[in-house]
N, CA, C, O and the ligand as a Tripos MOL2 file, in Angstrom:
@<TRIPOS>MOLECULE
protein
  305   303    77     0     0
PROTEIN
NO_CHARGES

@<TRIPOS>ATOM
      1 N         -11.1770   77.8780   36.0590 N.3       1 MET1
      2 CA        -10.4130   79.0350   36.4710 C.3       1 MET1
      3 C          -9.3700   78.5660   37.3170 C.2       1 MET1
      4 O          -9.6420   78.0240   38.3880 O.2       1 MET1
      5 N          -8.0510   78.7480   36.8810 N.am      2 PRO2
      6 CA         -6.9650   78.2390   37.7310 C.3       2 PRO2
      7 C          -6.6430   79.1650   38.8770 C.2       2 PRO2
      8 O          -6.7670   80.3840   38.7660 O.2       2 PRO2
      9 N          -6.2270   78.5720   39.9810 N.am      3 ILE3
     10 CA         -5.7400   79.4290   41.1270 C.3       3 ILE3
     11 C          -4.2560   79.1170   41.2500 C.2       3 ILE3
     12 O          -3.8130   77.9700   41.3240 O.2       3 ILE3
     13 N          -3.5470   80.1870   41.2650 N.am      4 TYR4
     14 CA         -2.1440   80.0550   41.3320 C.3       4 TYR4
     15 C          -1.6610   80.7990   42.6930 C.2       4 TYR4
     16 O          -2.2800   81.6690   43.3060 O.2       4 TYR4
     17 N          -0.3840   80.2300   43.0130 N.am      5 GLU5
     18 CA          0.0870   80.8290   44.2020 C.3       5 GLU5
     19 C           1.1660   81.8540   43.8280 C.2       5 GLU5
     20 O           1.9940   81.6190   42.9470 O.2       5 GLU5
     21 N           1.1340   82.9100   44.4710 N.am      6 TYR6
     22 CA          2.0540   84.0300   44.2510 C.3       6 TYR6
     23 C           2.7390   84.5030   45.5480 C.2       6 TYR6
     24 O           2.2410   84.4820   46.6740 O.2       6 TYR6
     25 N           3.9410   84.9250   45.2020 N.am      7 GLN7
     26 CA          4.7660   85.5380   46.2780 C.3       7 GLN7
     27 C           4.9530   86.9920   45.9490 C.2       7 GLN7
     28 O           5.3480   87.3380   44.8360 O.2       7 GLN7
     29 N           4.6680   87.8650   46.9290 N.am      8 CYS8
     30 CA          5.0740   89.2750   46.7490 C.3       8 CYS8
     31 C           6.4640   89.4320   46.8620 C.2       8 CYS8
     32 O           7.1120   88.9840   47.8080 O.2       8 CYS8
     33 N           7.0240   90.1760   45.7400 N.am      9 VAL9
     34 CA          8.3780   90.5000   45.6510 C.3       9 VAL9
     35 C           8.8670   91.4760   46.7650 C.2       9 VAL9
     36 O          10.0100   91.4610   47.2220 O.2       9 VAL9
     37 N           7.8210   92.3720   47.1710 N.am     10 LYS10
     38 CA          8.0110   93.5050   47.9570 C.3      10 LYS10
     39 C           8.1600   92.9470   49.4800 C.2      10 LYS10
     40 O           9.1840   93.1770   50.1230 O.2      10 LYS10
     41 N           7.1930   92.2790   49.9560 N.am     11 CYS11
     42 CA          6.9670   91.8130   51.3430 C.3      11 CYS11
     43 C           7.0360   90.5360   51.6300 C.2      11 CYS11
     44 O           6.8380   90.1770   52.7910 O.2      11 CYS11
     45 N           7.3480   89.5580   50.5650 N.am     12 ASP12
     46 CA          7.4970   88.1030   50.6110 C.3      12 ASP12
     47 C           6.1740   87.4960   51.0180 C.2      12 ASP12
     48 O           6.2130   86.2930   51.2750 O.2      12 ASP12
     49 N           5.0520   88.0900   51.1190 N.am     13 ASN13
     50 CA          3.8210   87.5270   51.3480 C.3      13 ASN13
     51 C           3.4270   86.5450   50.4090 C.2      13 ASN13
     52 O           3.5740   86.8180   49.2170 O.2      13 ASN13
     53 N           2.9190   85.3750   50.7570 N.am     14 GLU14
     54 CA          2.5550   84.3800   49.8410 C.3      14 GLU14
     55 C           1.0460   84.2930   49.8820 C.2      14 GLU14
     56 O           0.4750   84.1860   50.9670 O.2      14 GLU14
     57 N           0.3460   84.3380   48.6840 N.am     15 PHE15
     58 CA         -1.0040   84.2070   48.6260 C.3      15 PHE15
     59 C          -1.5490   83.5560   47.3170 C.2      15 PHE15
     60 O          -0.8760   83.3870   46.3010 O.2      15 PHE15
     61 N          -2.8200   83.2240   47.4720 N.am     16 GLU16
     62 CA         -3.3780   82.5170   46.2940 C.3      16 GLU16
     63 C          -4.1910   83.4970   45.4820 C.2      16 GLU16
     64 O          -4.8720   84.3520   46.0480 O.2      16 GLU16
     65 N          -4.1390   83.4000   44.2800 N.am     17 PHE17
     66 CA         -4.8980   84.3090   43.4310 C.3      17 PHE17
     67 C          -5.7320   83.5480   42.2550 C.2      17 PHE17
     68 O          -5.1970   82.7050   41.5360 O.2      17 PHE17
     69 N          -6.8990   83.8790   42.1520 N.am     18 LEU18
     70 CA         -7.7800   83.2550   41.1280 C.3      18 LEU18
     71 C          -7.5780   84.1820   39.7910 C.2      18 LEU18
     72 O          -7.9870   85.3410   39.7340 O.2      18 LEU18
     73 N          -6.9110   83.5340   38.7550 N.am     19 VAL19
     74 CA         -6.7210   84.3350   37.5980 C.3      19 VAL19
     75 C          -7.7820   84.4310   36.5490 C.2      19 VAL19
     76 O          -8.2100   83.4050   36.0210 O.2      19 VAL19
     77 N          -8.2110   85.5760   36.2350 N.am     20 PHE20
     78 CA         -9.1240   85.6650   35.2050 C.3      20 PHE20
     79 C          -8.5100   86.2840   33.8110 C.2      20 PHE20
     80 O          -8.3620   87.5030   33.7260 O.2      20 PHE20
     81 N          -8.1960   85.5170   32.8430 N.am     21 GLY21
     82 CA         -7.5690   85.9020   31.8080 C.3      21 GLY21
     83 C          -6.1060   86.3410   32.0380 C.2      21 GLY21
     84 O          -5.2760   85.5350   32.4590 O.2      21 GLY21
     85 N          -5.8080   87.5810   31.7670 N.am     22 SER22
     86 CA         -4.4790   88.1200   31.8690 C.3      22 SER22
     87 C          -4.3550   89.1390   33.1900 C.2      22 SER22
     88 O          -3.4650   89.9820   33.2920 O.2      22 SER22
     89 N          -5.3000   88.9350   34.0830 N.am     23 GLU23
     90 CA         -5.3910   89.7670   35.1040 C.3      23 GLU23
     91 C          -4.1950   89.6190   35.9170 C.2      23 GLU23
     92 O          -3.7230   88.4970   36.1020 O.2      23 GLU23
     93 N          -3.5410   90.9060   36.5350 N.am     24 LYS24
     94 CA         -2.4480   90.6990   37.4310 C.3      24 LYS24
     95 C          -2.8110   90.6260   38.8320 C.2      24 LYS24
     96 O          -3.6880   91.3500   39.3030 O.2      24 LYS24
     97 N          -2.1120   89.7050   39.5700 N.am     25 PRO25
     98 CA         -2.3050   89.4950   40.8980 C.3      25 PRO25
     99 C          -1.8280   90.6580   41.7230 C.2      25 PRO25
    100 O          -0.8290   91.2720   41.3460 O.2      25 PRO25
    101 N          -2.4650   91.0100   42.8220 N.am     26 GLU26
    102 CA         -1.9390   92.2440   43.7020 C.3      26 GLU26
    103 C          -1.8290   91.6480   45.0490 C.2      26 GLU26
    104 O          -2.6980   90.9230   45.5340 O.2      26 GLU26
    105 N          -0.7010   91.9880   45.6500 N.am     27 CYS27
    106 CA         -0.4930   91.5010   47.0080 C.3      27 CYS27
    107 C          -1.6420   92.0110   47.9380 C.2      27 CYS27
    108 O          -1.9730   93.1960   47.9540 O.2      27 CYS27
    109 N          -2.1920   91.1160   48.6580 N.am     28 PRO28
    110 CA         -3.3580   91.5820   49.5670 C.3      28 PRO28
    111 C          -2.7340   92.2570   50.7780 C.2      28 PRO28
    112 O          -3.4580   92.8930   51.5440 O.2      28 PRO28
    113 N          -1.4730   92.1550   50.9820 N.am     29 SER29
    114 CA         -0.8980   92.7470   52.1530 C.3      29 SER29
    115 C          -0.2700   94.1400   52.0490 C.2      29 SER29
    116 O          -0.3090   94.9290   52.9930 O.2      29 SER29
    117 N           0.3370   94.4330   50.8230 N.am     30 CYS30
    118 CA          0.8620   95.8310   50.6050 C.3      30 CYS30
    119 C           0.3930   96.3940   49.2280 C.2      30 CYS30
    120 O           0.8700   97.4220   48.7450 O.2      30 CYS30
    121 N          -0.5740   95.6460   48.6320 N.am     31 SER31
    122 CA         -1.0980   96.0320   47.3440 C.3      31 SER31
    123 C          -0.1060   96.3060   46.1850 C.2      31 SER31
    124 O          -0.3870   97.0200   45.2230 O.2      31 SER31
    125 N           1.1640   95.6310   46.3750 N.am     32 SER32
    126 CA          2.1940   95.7640   45.3510 C.3      32 SER32
    127 C           1.7530   94.7430   44.2010 C.2      32 SER32
    128 O           1.2410   93.6550   44.4620 O.2      32 SER32
    129 N           1.9970   95.1880   42.9370 N.am     33 LYS33
    130 CA          1.8940   94.3060   41.8460 C.3      33 LYS33
    131 C           3.0830   93.5730   41.5140 C.2      33 LYS33
    132 O           3.0330   92.8560   40.5150 O.2      33 LYS33
    133 N           4.1420   93.6300   42.1820 N.am     34 LYS34
    134 CA          5.2840   92.9330   41.9060 C.3      34 LYS34
    135 C           5.2600   91.6420   42.6780 C.2      34 LYS34
    136 O           5.6320   91.4580   43.8370 O.2      34 LYS34
    137 N           4.7820   90.8330   41.8740 N.am     35 THR35
    138 CA          4.5430   89.3490   42.4700 C.3      35 THR35
    139 C           5.1960   88.3620   41.5130 C.2      35 THR35
    140 O           5.4540   88.6870   40.3540 O.2      35 THR35
    141 N           5.4430   87.2450   41.9690 N.am     36 ARG36
    142 CA          6.0160   86.2350   41.0390 C.3      36 ARG36
    143 C           5.2140   84.8520   41.4120 C.2      36 ARG36
    144 O           4.8860   84.5650   42.5630 O.2      36 ARG36
    145 N           4.9770   84.1190   40.3720 N.am     37 ARG37
    146 CA          4.1050   82.9920   40.5500 C.3      37 ARG37
    147 C           5.0360   81.8650   41.0190 C.2      37 ARG37
    148 O           6.1200   81.6560   40.4740 O.2      37 ARG37
    149 N           4.5660   81.1450   42.0600 N.am     38 LEU38
    150 CA          5.1550   80.0440   42.5590 C.3      38 LEU38
    151 C           4.6910   78.7560   41.7080 C.2      38 LEU38
    152 O           3.9550   78.8260   40.7230 O.2      38 LEU38
    153 N           5.2180   77.6050   42.2240 N.am     39 MET39
    154 CA          4.8830   76.4350   41.3910 C.3      39 MET39
    155 C           5.7340   76.5020   40.1740 C.2      39 MET39
    156 O           6.7480   77.1960   40.0990 O.2      39 MET39
    157 N           5.2800   75.7590   39.2420 N.am     40 SER40
    158 CA          6.2960   75.4720   37.9900 C.3      40 SER40
    159 C           6.0990   76.4670   36.8900 C.2      40 SER40
    160 O           6.5640   76.2300   35.7750 O.2      40 SER40
    161 N           5.4480   77.5450   37.1350 N.am     41 ALA41
    162 CA          5.2380   78.6750   36.1140 C.3      41 ALA41
    163 C           5.0740   78.1490   34.6730 C.2      41 ALA41
    164 O           4.0800   77.4960   34.3530 O.2      41 ALA41
    165 N           6.0640   78.4440   33.8150 N.am     42 CYS42
    166 CA          5.8830   78.2220   32.4350 C.3      42 CYS42
    167 C           5.8220   76.7810   32.0020 C.2      42 CYS42
    168 O           5.3810   76.4830   30.8920 O.2      42 CYS42
    169 N           6.3150   75.7610   32.9770 N.am     43 GLY43
    170 CA          6.2230   74.4990   32.6390 C.3      43 GLY43
    171 C           4.8700   73.8760   33.1080 C.2      43 GLY43
    172 O           4.5550   72.6970   32.9510 O.2      43 GLY43
    173 N           4.1860   74.7580   33.6540 N.am     44 PHE44
    174 CA          2.7510   74.4020   33.9850 C.3      44 PHE44
    175 C           1.9510   73.7610   32.9180 C.2      44 PHE44
    176 O           1.9000   74.2910   31.8090 O.2      44 PHE44
    177 N           1.3270   72.6640   33.1690 N.am     45 VAL45
    178 CA          0.4330   71.9640   32.2380 C.3      45 VAL45
    179 C          -1.0340   72.0830   32.5850 C.2      45 VAL45
    180 O          -1.5220   71.5670   33.5910 O.2      45 VAL45
    181 N          -1.6910   72.7710   31.7240 N.am     46 SER46
    182 CA         -3.0180   72.9360   31.9720 C.3      46 SER46
    183 C          -3.8490   71.9310   31.3250 C.2      46 SER46
    184 O          -3.4730   71.4210   30.2690 O.2      46 SER46
    185 N          -4.9670   71.6020   31.8830 N.am     47 LYS47
    186 CA         -6.0390   70.5410   31.4610 C.3      47 LYS47
    187 C          -6.8530   71.2790   30.4150 C.2      47 LYS47
    188 O          -7.4210   72.3470   30.6420 O.2      47 LYS47
    189 N          -6.8750   70.5600   29.1070 N.am     48 GLY48
    190 CA         -7.7040   71.0930   28.2060 C.3      48 GLY48
    191 C          -9.0860   70.4270   28.3940 C.2      48 GLY48
    192 O          -9.2510   69.6500   29.3340 O.2      48 GLY48
    193 N         -10.0460   70.6990   27.5610 N.am     49 SER49
    194 CA        -11.2500   70.1160   27.5670 C.3      49 SER49
    195 C         -11.2230   68.6850   27.1290 C.2      49 SER49
    196 O         -10.4750   68.4180   26.1880 O.2      49 SER49
    197 N         -11.9450   67.6990   27.6860 N.am     50 GLY50
    198 CA        -11.8180   66.4330   27.3250 C.3      50 GLY50
    199 C         -10.6660   65.6560   27.9570 C.2      50 GLY50
    200 O         -10.4130   64.4890   27.6580 O.2      50 GLY50
    201 N          -9.9940   66.3650   28.8340 N.am     51 GLY51
    202 CA         -8.9720   65.6050   29.5800 C.3      51 GLY51
    203 C          -7.6210   65.6870   29.0820 C.2      51 GLY51
    204 O          -6.7200   65.3080   29.8300 O.2      51 GLY51
    205 N          -7.3300   66.1420   27.8820 N.am     52 GLU52
    206 CA         -5.9750   66.1150   27.4080 C.3      52 GLU52
    207 C          -5.2680   67.2240   27.9830 C.2      52 GLU52
    208 O          -5.8530   68.2320   28.3800 O.2      52 GLU52
    209 N          -3.9810   67.0590   28.0400 N.am     53 THR53
    210 CA         -3.0550   68.1930   28.4800 C.3      53 THR53
    211 C          -2.4920   68.8440   27.5630 C.2      53 THR53
    212 O          -2.0180   68.2850   26.5740 O.2      53 THR53
    213 N          -2.4570   70.1300   27.7520 N.am     54 VAL54
    214 CA         -1.6600   71.0440   26.8920 C.3      54 VAL54
    215 C          -0.6670   71.7600   27.5110 C.2      54 VAL54
    216 O          -0.9800   72.4150   28.5050 O.2      54 VAL54
    217 N           0.5670   71.7670   27.0880 N.am     55 SER55
    218 CA          1.6600   72.4390   27.4690 C.3      55 SER55
    219 C           1.6050   73.6850   27.1820 C.2      55 SER55
    220 O           1.4450   73.9830   25.9980 O.2      55 SER55
    221 N           1.7200   74.7050   28.1520 N.am     56 SER56
    222 CA          1.6190   76.0710   27.8230 C.3      56 SER56
    223 C           3.0120   76.6580   27.5250 C.2      56 SER56
    224 O           3.1270   77.8720   27.3610 O.2      56 SER56
    225 N           4.0290   75.8680   27.4530 N.am     57 SER57
    226 CA          5.3950   76.4900   27.3150 C.3      57 SER57
    227 C           5.6050   77.0230   25.8500 C.2      57 SER57
    228 O           6.5690   77.7360   25.5680 O.2      57 SER57
    229 N           4.7530   76.6810   25.0260 N.am     58 ALA58
    230 CA          5.0600   77.0720   23.5460 C.3      58 ALA58
    231 C           4.4550   78.3770   23.3640 C.2      58 ALA58
    232 O           4.8460   79.1110   22.4570 O.2      58 ALA58
    233 N           3.4940   78.7350   24.1890 N.am     59 SER59
    234 CA          2.7790   80.1030   23.9790 C.3      59 SER59
    235 C           3.2210   81.0250   25.0190 C.2      59 SER59
    236 O           3.1780   80.6620   26.1950 O.2      59 SER59
    237 N           3.6480   82.2030   24.6910 N.am     60 ASP60
    238 CA          4.2510   83.1120   25.5230 C.3      60 ASP60
    239 C           3.1460   84.0350   26.3100 C.2      60 ASP60
    240 O           3.3900   84.7910   27.2500 O.2      60 ASP60
    241 N           1.9000   83.7980   25.7140 N.am     61 SER61
    242 CA          0.9690   84.5630   26.3140 C.3      61 SER61
    243 C           0.2420   83.9140   27.5050 C.2      61 SER61
    244 O          -0.5250   84.5330   28.2420 O.2      61 SER61
    245 N           0.5750   82.5190   27.6350 N.am     62 SER62
    246 CA         -0.1810   81.8560   28.6590 C.3      62 SER62
    247 C           0.3400   81.8530   30.0570 C.2      62 SER62
    248 O          -0.3410   81.4080   30.9810 O.2      62 SER62
    249 N           1.5270   82.3390   30.2250 N.am     63 CYS63
    250 CA          2.1710   82.5330   31.4890 C.3      63 CYS63
    251 C           2.0420   83.8690   31.9730 C.2      63 CYS63
    252 O           2.8090   84.7000   31.4850 O.2      63 CYS63
    253 N           1.1290   84.2800   32.9340 N.am     64 SER64
    254 CA          0.9490   85.4940   33.2670 C.3      64 SER64
    255 C           2.1870   86.0000   34.1350 C.2      64 SER64
    256 O           2.4630   87.1930   34.2580 O.2      64 SER64
    257 N           2.8580   85.0160   34.6880 N.am     65 GLY65
    258 CA          4.0690   85.4800   35.3560 C.3      65 GLY65
    259 C           5.1710   85.9810   34.4900 C.2      65 GLY65
    260 O           6.0470   86.7000   34.9710 O.2      65 GLY65
    261 N           5.1710   85.6570   33.3120 N.am     66 CYS66
    262 CA          6.0580   86.0470   32.2770 C.3      66 CYS66
    263 C           5.8390   87.3740   31.7330 C.2      66 CYS66
    264 O           6.7350   87.9340   31.0990 O.2      66 CYS66
    265 N           4.6480   87.9460   31.9460 N.am     67 ALA67
    266 CA          4.3010   89.3660   31.5090 C.3      67 ALA67
    267 C           5.2520   90.3700   32.0210 C.2      67 ALA67
    268 O           5.5230   91.3900   31.3860 O.2      67 ALA67
    269 N           5.7580   90.0780   33.1740 N.am     68 SER68
    270 CA          6.8370   91.0090   33.7100 C.3      68 SER68
    271 C           8.1430   90.3230   33.3310 C.2      68 SER68
    272 O           8.1620   89.1760   32.8870 O.2      68 SER68
    273 N           9.3150   91.1180   33.5330 N.am     69 THR69
    274 CA         10.5200   90.6950   33.1610 C.3      69 THR69
    275 C          11.2530   89.9250   34.2540 C.2      69 THR69
    276 O          12.4040   89.5200   34.0900 O.2      69 THR69
    277 N          10.5140   89.7230   35.4410 N.am     70 ASN70
    278 CA         11.2010   89.0720   36.4840 C.3      70 ASN70
    279 C          10.5790   87.7250   36.9030 C.2      70 ASN70
    280 O          10.4480   87.4080   38.0850 O.2      70 ASN70
    281 N          10.2210   86.9840   35.9130 N.am     71 CYS71
    282 CA          9.6480   85.7240   36.1250 C.3      71 CYS71
    283 C          10.7920   84.6500   36.4370 C.2      71 CYS71
    284 O          11.2990   83.9180   35.5880 O.2      71 CYS71
    285 N          11.0900   84.6780   37.7020 N.am     72 SER72
    286 CA         12.3660   83.9590   38.0500 C.3      72 SER72
    287 C          12.0720   82.4050   37.9440 C.2      72 SER72
    288 O          12.9680   81.5610   37.9510 O.2      72 SER72
    289 N          10.8080   82.1360   37.8520 N.am     73 SER73
    290 CA         10.4740   80.5610   37.7690 C.3      73 SER73
    291 C          10.9200   79.9170   36.5880 C.2      73 SER73
    292 O          11.3910   78.7800   36.6200 O.2      73 SER73
    293 N          10.7830   80.6570   35.4230 N.am     74 CYS74
    294 CA         11.1150   80.1580   34.1360 C.3      74 CYS74
    295 C          12.1830   80.8850   33.3620 C.2      74 CYS74
    296 O          12.6260   80.4880   32.2840 O.2      74 CYS74
    297 N          12.5570   81.9550   33.9740 N.am     75 GLY75
    298 CA         13.6760   82.6110   33.2490 C.3      75 GLY75
    299 C          13.2320   83.5490   32.1680 C.2      75 GLY75
    300 O          14.1190   84.1240   31.5380 O.2      75 GLY75
    301 N          12.0130   83.7750   31.8770 N.am     76 HIS76
    302 CA         11.5620   84.7140   30.8420 C.3      76 HIS76
    303 C          11.6050   86.2390   31.3350 C.2      76 HIS76
    304 O          11.2560   87.1440   30.5760 O.2      76 HIS76
    305 ZN          3.3860   92.5850   49.4280 Zn       77 ZN77
@<TRIPOS>BOND
     1     1     2 1
     2     2     3 1
     3     3     4 2
     4     3     5 am
     5     5     6 1
     6     6     7 1
     7     7     8 2
     8     7     9 am
     9     9    10 1
    10    10    11 1
    11    11    12 2
    12    11    13 am
    13    13    14 1
    14    14    15 1
    15    15    16 2
    16    15    17 am
    17    17    18 1
    18    18    19 1
    19    19    20 2
    20    19    21 am
    21    21    22 1
    22    22    23 1
    23    23    24 2
    24    23    25 am
    25    25    26 1
    26    26    27 1
    27    27    28 2
    28    27    29 am
    29    29    30 1
    30    30    31 1
    31    31    32 2
    32    31    33 am
    33    33    34 1
    34    34    35 1
    35    35    36 2
    36    35    37 am
    37    37    38 1
    38    38    39 1
    39    39    40 2
    40    39    41 am
    41    41    42 1
    42    42    43 1
    43    43    44 2
    44    43    45 am
    45    45    46 1
    46    46    47 1
    47    47    48 2
    48    47    49 am
    49    49    50 1
    50    50    51 1
    51    51    52 2
    52    51    53 am
    53    53    54 1
    54    54    55 1
    55    55    56 2
    56    55    57 am
    57    57    58 1
    58    58    59 1
    59    59    60 2
    60    59    61 am
    61    61    62 1
    62    62    63 1
    63    63    64 2
    64    63    65 am
    65    65    66 1
    66    66    67 1
    67    67    68 2
    68    67    69 am
    69    69    70 1
    70    70    71 1
    71    71    72 2
    72    71    73 am
    73    73    74 1
    74    74    75 1
    75    75    76 2
    76    75    77 am
    77    77    78 1
    78    78    79 1
    79    79    80 2
    80    79    81 am
    81    81    82 1
    82    82    83 1
    83    83    84 2
    84    83    85 am
    85    85    86 1
    86    86    87 1
    87    87    88 2
    88    87    89 am
    89    89    90 1
    90    90    91 1
    91    91    92 2
    92    91    93 am
    93    93    94 1
    94    94    95 1
    95    95    96 2
    96    95    97 am
    97    97    98 1
    98    98    99 1
    99    99   100 2
   100    99   101 am
   101   101   102 1
   102   102   103 1
   103   103   104 2
   104   103   105 am
   105   105   106 1
   106   106   107 1
   107   107   108 2
   108   107   109 am
   109   109   110 1
   110   110   111 1
   111   111   112 2
   112   111   113 am
   113   113   114 1
   114   114   115 1
   115   115   116 2
   116   115   117 am
   117   117   118 1
   118   118   119 1
   119   119   120 2
   120   119   121 am
   121   121   122 1
   122   122   123 1
   123   123   124 2
   124   123   125 am
   125   125   126 1
   126   126   127 1
   127   127   128 2
   128   127   129 am
   129   129   130 1
   130   130   131 1
   131   131   132 2
   132   131   133 am
   133   133   134 1
   134   134   135 1
   135   135   136 2
   136   135   137 am
   137   137   138 1
   138   138   139 1
   139   139   140 2
   140   139   141 am
   141   141   142 1
   142   142   143 1
   143   143   144 2
   144   143   145 am
   145   145   146 1
   146   146   147 1
   147   147   148 2
   148   147   149 am
   149   149   150 1
   150   150   151 1
   151   151   152 2
   152   151   153 am
   153   153   154 1
   154   154   155 1
   155   155   156 2
   156   155   157 am
   157   157   158 1
   158   158   159 1
   159   159   160 2
   160   159   161 am
   161   161   162 1
   162   162   163 1
   163   163   164 2
   164   163   165 am
   165   165   166 1
   166   166   167 1
   167   167   168 2
   168   167   169 am
   169   169   170 1
   170   170   171 1
   171   171   172 2
   172   171   173 am
   173   173   174 1
   174   174   175 1
   175   175   176 2
   176   175   177 am
   177   177   178 1
   178   178   179 1
   179   179   180 2
   180   179   181 am
   181   181   182 1
   182   182   183 1
   183   183   184 2
   184   183   185 am
   185   185   186 1
   186   186   187 1
   187   187   188 2
   188   187   189 am
   189   189   190 1
   190   190   191 1
   191   191   192 2
   192   191   193 am
   193   193   194 1
   194   194   195 1
   195   195   196 2
   196   195   197 am
   197   197   198 1
   198   198   199 1
   199   199   200 2
   200   199   201 am
   201   201   202 1
   202   202   203 1
   203   203   204 2
   204   203   205 am
   205   205   206 1
   206   206   207 1
   207   207   208 2
   208   207   209 am
   209   209   210 1
   210   210   211 1
   211   211   212 2
   212   211   213 am
   213   213   214 1
   214   214   215 1
   215   215   216 2
   216   215   217 am
   217   217   218 1
   218   218   219 1
   219   219   220 2
   220   219   221 am
   221   221   222 1
   222   222   223 1
   223   223   224 2
   224   223   225 am
   225   225   226 1
   226   226   227 1
   227   227   228 2
   228   227   229 am
   229   229   230 1
   230   230   231 1
   231   231   232 2
   232   231   233 am
   233   233   234 1
   234   234   235 1
   235   235   236 2
   236   235   237 am
   237   237   238 1
   238   238   239 1
   239   239   240 2
   240   239   241 am
   241   241   242 1
   242   242   243 1
   243   243   244 2
   244   243   245 am
   245   245   246 1
   246   246   247 1
   247   247   248 2
   248   247   249 am
   249   249   250 1
   250   250   251 1
   251   251   252 2
   252   251   253 am
   253   253   254 1
   254   254   255 1
   255   255   256 2
   256   255   257 am
   257   257   258 1
   258   258   259 1
   259   259   260 2
   260   259   261 am
   261   261   262 1
   262   262   263 1
   263   263   264 2
   264   263   265 am
   265   265   266 1
   266   266   267 1
   267   267   268 2
   268   267   269 am
   269   269   270 1
   270   270   271 1
   271   271   272 2
   272   271   273 am
   273   273   274 1
   274   274   275 1
   275   275   276 2
   276   275   277 am
   277   277   278 1
   278   278   279 1
   279   279   280 2
   280   279   281 am
   281   281   282 1
   282   282   283 1
   283   283   284 2
   284   283   285 am
   285   285   286 1
   286   286   287 1
   287   287   288 2
   288   287   289 am
   289   289   290 1
   290   290   291 1
   291   291   292 2
   292   291   293 am
   293   293   294 1
   294   294   295 1
   295   295   296 2
   296   295   297 am
   297   297   298 1
   298   298   299 1
   299   299   300 2
   300   299   301 am
   301   301   302 1
   302   302   303 1
   303   303   304 2
@<TRIPOS>SUBSTRUCTURE
     1 MET1         2 RESIDUE 1 A MET
     2 PRO2         6 RESIDUE 1 A PRO
     3 ILE3        10 RESIDUE 1 A ILE
     4 TYR4        14 RESIDUE 1 A TYR
     5 GLU5        18 RESIDUE 1 A GLU
     6 TYR6        22 RESIDUE 1 A TYR
     7 GLN7        26 RESIDUE 1 A GLN
     8 CYS8        30 RESIDUE 1 A CYS
     9 VAL9        34 RESIDUE 1 A VAL
    10 LYS10       38 RESIDUE 1 A LYS
    11 CYS11       42 RESIDUE 1 A CYS
    12 ASP12       46 RESIDUE 1 A ASP
    13 ASN13       50 RESIDUE 1 A ASN
    14 GLU14       54 RESIDUE 1 A GLU
    15 PHE15       58 RESIDUE 1 A PHE
    16 GLU16       62 RESIDUE 1 A GLU
    17 PHE17       66 RESIDUE 1 A PHE
    18 LEU18       70 RESIDUE 1 A LEU
    19 VAL19       74 RESIDUE 1 A VAL
    20 PHE20       78 RESIDUE 1 A PHE
    21 GLY21       82 RESIDUE 1 A GLY
    22 SER22       86 RESIDUE 1 A SER
    23 GLU23       90 RESIDUE 1 A GLU
    24 LYS24       94 RESIDUE 1 A LYS
    25 PRO25       98 RESIDUE 1 A PRO
    26 GLU26      102 RESIDUE 1 A GLU
    27 CYS27      106 RESIDUE 1 A CYS
    28 PRO28      110 RESIDUE 1 A PRO
    29 SER29      114 RESIDUE 1 A SER
    30 CYS30      118 RESIDUE 1 A CYS
    31 SER31      122 RESIDUE 1 A SER
    32 SER32      126 RESIDUE 1 A SER
    33 LYS33      130 RESIDUE 1 A LYS
    34 LYS34      134 RESIDUE 1 A LYS
    35 THR35      138 RESIDUE 1 A THR
    36 ARG36      142 RESIDUE 1 A ARG
    37 ARG37      146 RESIDUE 1 A ARG
    38 LEU38      150 RESIDUE 1 A LEU
    39 MET39      154 RESIDUE 1 A MET
    40 SER40      158 RESIDUE 1 A SER
    41 ALA41      162 RESIDUE 1 A ALA
    42 CYS42      166 RESIDUE 1 A CYS
    43 GLY43      170 RESIDUE 1 A GLY
    44 PHE44      174 RESIDUE 1 A PHE
    45 VAL45      178 RESIDUE 1 A VAL
    46 SER46      182 RESIDUE 1 A SER
    47 LYS47      186 RESIDUE 1 A LYS
    48 GLY48      190 RESIDUE 1 A GLY
    49 SER49      194 RESIDUE 1 A SER
    50 GLY50      198 RESIDUE 1 A GLY
    51 GLY51      202 RESIDUE 1 A GLY
    52 GLU52      206 RESIDUE 1 A GLU
    53 THR53      210 RESIDUE 1 A THR
    54 VAL54      214 RESIDUE 1 A VAL
    55 SER55      218 RESIDUE 1 A SER
    56 SER56      222 RESIDUE 1 A SER
    57 SER57      226 RESIDUE 1 A SER
    58 ALA58      230 RESIDUE 1 A ALA
    59 SER59      234 RESIDUE 1 A SER
    60 ASP60      238 RESIDUE 1 A ASP
    61 SER61      242 RESIDUE 1 A SER
    62 SER62      246 RESIDUE 1 A SER
    63 CYS63      250 RESIDUE 1 A CYS
    64 SER64      254 RESIDUE 1 A SER
    65 GLY65      258 RESIDUE 1 A GLY
    66 CYS66      262 RESIDUE 1 A CYS
    67 ALA67      266 RESIDUE 1 A ALA
    68 SER68      270 RESIDUE 1 A SER
    69 THR69      274 RESIDUE 1 A THR
    70 ASN70      278 RESIDUE 1 A ASN
    71 CYS71      282 RESIDUE 1 A CYS
    72 SER72      286 RESIDUE 1 A SER
    73 SER73      290 RESIDUE 1 A SER
    74 CYS74      294 RESIDUE 1 A CYS
    75 GLY75      298 RESIDUE 1 A GLY
    76 HIS76      302 RESIDUE 1 A HIS
    77 ZN77       305 GROUP 0 **** ****
């Protein structure tokens, strides 16, 4: 289960969020769901089973930050 770092667009609070599937993070400070993912977002390389790496950039469903239209990290 990947833990991602998010920043709240509304109050700039940074927090870590454990992502279950396509669940959306919610700011623990102001409960806003307008968040953006920090780190390399869509260029993020997730480890597959067996240790191989799978780039998630080819699949638009794997970046939960891109589900909104303001994923500033990757431009989606
Ligand atoms: Zn907030």
